C-alpha positions as CSV (number, residue, x, y, z in Angstrom):
1,X,-1.3,-45.2,-47.1
2,X,-2.8,-41.9,-46.0
3,X,-1.1,-41.6,-42.6
4,X,1.2,-38.8,-43.7
5,X,-1.8,-36.9,-45.2
6,X,-3.8,-37.4,-42.1
7,X,-0.9,-36.0,-40.0
8,X,-0.4,-33.0,-42.4
9,X,-4.2,-32.2,-42.4
10,X,-4.4,-32.6,-38.6
11,X,-1.5,-30.1,-38.2
12,X,-3.2,-27.7,-40.6
13,X,-6.5,-27.8,-38.8
14,X,-5.0,-27.5,-35.3
15,X,-2.8,-24.6,-36.4
16,X,-5.7,-22.7,-37.9
17,X,-7.8,-23.1,-34.8
18,X,-4.9,-22.2,-32.4
19,X,-4.0,-19.0,-34.5
20,X,-7.5,-17.9,-35.3
21,X,-8.9,-14.7,-33.8
22,X,-12.2,-16.6,-33.6
23,X,-11.3,-20.3,-32.8
24,X,-14.9,-21.3,-32.3
25,X,-15.8,-20.1,-35.8
26,X,-12.8,-22.0,-37.2
27,X,-13.8,-25.1,-35.4
28,X,-17.3,-24.8,-36.9
29,X,-15.8,-24.3,-40.4
30,X,-13.8,-27.5,-40.2
31,X,-16.7,-29.5,-38.7
32,X,-18.9,-28.4,-41.6
33,X,-16.2,-29.2,-44.2
34,X,-16.1,-32.7,-42.8
35,X,-19.9,-32.8,-42.9
36,X,-20.2,-33.8,-39.3
37,X,-23.1,-32.7,-37.2
38,X,-22.7,-31.2,-33.7
39,X,-24.5,-34.2,-32.3
40,X,-22.3,-36.8,-34.0
41,X,-19.1,-35.0,-33.0
42,X,-20.3,-34.6,-29.4
43,X,-21.2,-38.3,-29.2
44,X,-17.7,-39.2,-30.4
45,X,-16.1,-36.9,-27.9
46,X,-18.4,-38.0,-25.0
47,X,-19.8,-34.6,-24.3
48,X,-23.1,-32.9,-24.8
49,X,-23.9,-31.2,-28.1
50,X,-24.3,-27.9,-26.2
51,X,-20.5,-28.0,-25.4
52,X,-19.7,-28.0,-29.1
53,X,-22.3,-25.3,-29.7
54,X,-20.8,-23.2,-27.0
55,X,-17.3,-23.5,-28.4
56,X,-18.5,-22.6,-31.9
57,X,-20.6,-19.7,-30.7
58,X,-17.8,-18.2,-28.6
59,X,-19.6,-18.8,-25.3
60,X,-16.7,-20.9,-23.9
61,X,-13.2,-19.7,-23.5
62,X,-10.8,-20.5,-26.3
63,X,-10.0,-24.3,-26.4
64,X,-6.7,-25.4,-25.1
65,X,-4.2,-27.7,-26.8
66,X,-5.7,-30.9,-25.5
67,X,-9.2,-29.9,-26.6
68,X,-8.0,-28.9,-30.1
69,X,-6.1,-32.2,-30.3
70,X,-9.2,-34.3,-29.4
71,X,-11.4,-32.2,-31.8
72,X,-9.1,-32.7,-34.8
73,X,-8.6,-36.5,-34.0
74,X,-12.4,-36.9,-33.9
75,X,-12.9,-35.2,-37.3
76,X,-10.3,-37.4,-39.0
77,X,-11.5,-40.6,-37.3
78,X,-15.1,-40.0,-38.2
79,X,-14.0,-39.2,-41.8
80,X,-12.0,-42.5,-41.9
81,X,-15.1,-44.4,-40.8
82,X,-17.0,-42.9,-43.7
83,X,-14.3,-43.8,-46.2
84,X,-11.8,-41.0,-45.7
85,X,-13.3,-38.6,-48.4
86,X,-11.9,-35.4,-46.9
87,X,-8.5,-36.8,-46.2
88,X,-8.3,-38.2,-49.7
89,X,-9.3,-34.9,-51.2
90,X,-6.5,-33.2,-49.2
91,X,-4.1,-35.8,-50.4
92,X,-4.9,-35.0,-54.0
93,X,-4.1,-31.4,-53.4
94,X,-1.1,-31.9,-51.2
95,X,0.3,-34.5,-53.6
96,X,0.2,-32.2,-56.6
97,X,-2.2,-34.3,-58.5
98,X,-4.4,-31.4,-59.6
99,X,-4.4,-30.6,-63.3
100,X,-2.6,-27.3,-62.7
101,X,-2.5,-26.2,-66.3
102,X,-6.3,-25.8,-66.2
103,X,-6.5,-24.4,-62.6
104,X,-5.6,-20.8,-62.3
105,X,-6.2,-20.5,-58.5
106,X,-7.7,-22.7,-55.8
107,X,-8.2,-21.7,-52.2
108,X,-10.0,-22.8,-49.0
109,X,-11.5,-19.9,-46.9
110,X,-10.2,-19.4,-43.4
111,X,-13.9,-19.0,-42.3
112,X,-17.1,-19.7,-44.3
113,X,-18.3,-17.0,-46.6
114,X,-21.7,-16.5,-48.2
115,X,-22.4,-16.5,-51.9
116,X,-23.5,-12.9,-51.5
117,X,-20.1,-11.9,-50.1
118,X,-18.4,-13.7,-53.1
119,X,-20.7,-12.0,-55.6
120,X,-19.9,-8.5,-54.1
121,X,-16.1,-9.2,-54.3
122,X,-16.1,-10.2,-58.0
123,X,-18.6,-7.5,-59.3
124,X,-21.0,-10.3,-59.9
125,X,-24.4,-10.3,-61.6
126,X,-26.7,-13.1,-60.3
127,X,-28.5,-14.8,-63.1
128,X,-30.2,-17.6,-61.2
129,X,-30.5,-18.6,-57.6
130,X,-31.1,-15.2,-56.0
131,X,-32.8,-16.9,-53.1
132,X,-29.6,-18.9,-52.3
133,X,-27.2,-16.0,-51.7
134,X,-27.0,-16.7,-48.0
135,X,-25.6,-20.2,-48.5
136,X,-22.2,-20.8,-47.0
137,X,-19.2,-21.7,-49.2
138,X,-15.8,-22.9,-48.0
139,X,-13.5,-22.2,-51.0
140,X,-13.2,-21.5,-54.7
141,X,-11.5,-22.9,-57.7
142,X,-10.8,-20.7,-60.8
143,X,-10.6,-22.7,-64.0
144,X,-9.5,-21.8,-67.5
145,X,-12.5,-23.2,-69.2
146,X,-10.7,-23.7,-72.6
147,X,-7.9,-25.7,-71.1
148,X,-10.4,-27.6,-68.9
149,X,-12.3,-28.8,-72.0
150,X,-9.2,-29.7,-74.0
151,X,-7.1,-31.3,-71.3
152,X,-9.1,-32.6,-68.4
153,X,-10.6,-36.1,-68.1
154,X,-13.8,-36.7,-66.2
155,X,-11.8,-37.9,-63.2
156,X,-9.6,-34.8,-63.2
157,X,-12.7,-32.6,-63.4
158,X,-13.8,-33.9,-60.0
159,X,-10.6,-32.7,-58.5
160,X,-11.7,-29.1,-59.1
161,X,-13.8,-29.4,-55.9
162,X,-10.8,-29.5,-53.6
163,X,-12.0,-30.7,-50.2
164,X,-15.6,-30.0,-50.5
165,X,-18.3,-29.3,-53.2
166,X,-19.6,-26.4,-51.1
167,X,-17.4,-24.0,-53.0
168,X,-17.5,-21.7,-56.0
169,X,-16.4,-23.0,-59.4
170,X,-15.3,-20.0,-61.4
171,X,-14.8,-20.5,-65.1
172,X,-12.8,-17.9,-67.1
173,X,-12.5,-17.4,-70.9
174,X,-16.2,-18.2,-71.2
175,X,-18.1,-17.1,-74.3
176,X,-21.6,-18.3,-73.7
177,X,-21.6,-20.3,-70.4
178,X,-22.9,-23.4,-72.1
179,X,-19.9,-25.7,-71.7
180,X,-19.3,-25.1,-67.9
181,X,-22.9,-25.8,-67.1
182,X,-23.0,-29.0,-69.3
183,X,-19.8,-30.2,-67.5
184,X,-21.5,-29.6,-64.1
185,X,-24.6,-31.4,-65.3
186,X,-22.8,-34.4,-66.7
187,X,-20.4,-34.9,-63.8
188,X,-23.2,-35.2,-61.2
189,X,-21.4,-33.4,-58.4
190,X,-22.8,-29.9,-57.9
191,X,-20.8,-26.9,-56.6
192,X,-22.5,-24.4,-54.3
193,X,-22.3,-21.7,-57.1
194,X,-21.0,-21.4,-60.6
195,X,-19.3,-18.1,-61.7
196,X,-18.5,-17.4,-65.4
197,X,-16.1,-14.7,-66.5
198,X,-15.7,-13.2,-70.0
199,X,-19.2,-13.9,-71.2
200,X,-20.1,-12.2,-74.5
201,X,-23.6,-13.6,-74.9
202,X,-25.1,-15.9,-72.2
203,X,-26.6,-19.0,-73.7
204,X,-30.2,-19.7,-72.6
205,X,-29.2,-23.4,-72.2
206,X,-26.7,-22.4,-69.5
207,X,-29.4,-20.6,-67.6
208,X,-31.8,-23.6,-68.0
209,X,-29.2,-26.1,-66.7
210,X,-28.4,-23.9,-63.7
211,X,-32.1,-23.8,-62.9
212,X,-32.5,-27.5,-63.3
213,X,-29.5,-28.3,-61.1
214,X,-30.6,-25.6,-58.6
215,X,-27.1,-24.1,-58.7
216,X,-26.8,-20.3,-58.6
217,X,-25.3,-18.9,-61.7
218,X,-23.3,-15.7,-61.5
219,X,-21.6,-13.6,-64.2
220,X,-18.5,-11.7,-63.0
221,X,-18.1,-8.3,-64.6
222,X,-14.4,-7.9,-63.5
223,X,-12.2,-6.5,-66.2
224,X,-9.8,-9.4,-66.4
225,X,-8.6,-12.6,-64.5
226,X,-6.1,-10.7,-62.5
227,X,-8.8,-8.4,-61.1
228,X,-10.9,-11.4,-60.4
229,X,-8.2,-13.1,-58.3
230,X,-7.3,-9.8,-56.6
231,X,-11.0,-9.3,-55.5
232,X,-11.2,-12.8,-54.1
233,X,-7.9,-12.7,-52.2
234,X,-8.8,-9.3,-50.8
235,X,-12.0,-10.8,-49.6
236,X,-10.1,-13.6,-47.8
237,X,-7.7,-11.1,-46.3
238,X,-10.6,-9.0,-44.9
239,X,-12.1,-12.1,-43.3
240,X,-8.8,-13.0,-41.7
241,X,-8.2,-9.5,-40.4
242,X,-11.8,-9.3,-39.3
């Protein structure tokens, strides 16, 4: 059922690695998106974990086509053994199942970013979780909070996470921040960071829920949604060029 999706995802990963200016870093990004340790991947490939570490750290020359092929096949096979969560997430996005009326923008980063880098790009004010700004994130989803509340079911809400929960959920048209944090609390899955945009008066309950869930809460002071998206895309562009 998911064979086409597996093939499409495999081509995307292989292409990113082959075209990357830092293929080792890109390999690490995808390994971490799949939630696979260096030890587990090395065991599957029949090599020592130091080999994986050397590739990711740039201590080995860029991998050839055969190495990339084996690497990608290993990620997808290990994911399949675990139930195929990453491939299924990719399938939802590729198949156009996302509730696009509520989603303004959704992106996966070419290389991992820190929450701190994201905060700087969106003129962010950190409300809670200042000690977690070094945490890596792998993408973002910008959501129209009003449409999300009116139109999205509980199942559709889970699709906001793209391929991984290690991302930023960014809610626009927010007045107090209460509704987004209640939604995160109720759904159970936690993003790496929640960003709210358009806040007039931050609700103390939103802060309390963020603290209870141990999710950094950030207010973006960008003028409007267009500036917010521009800041994020510029950040991605800088990482690609860098």
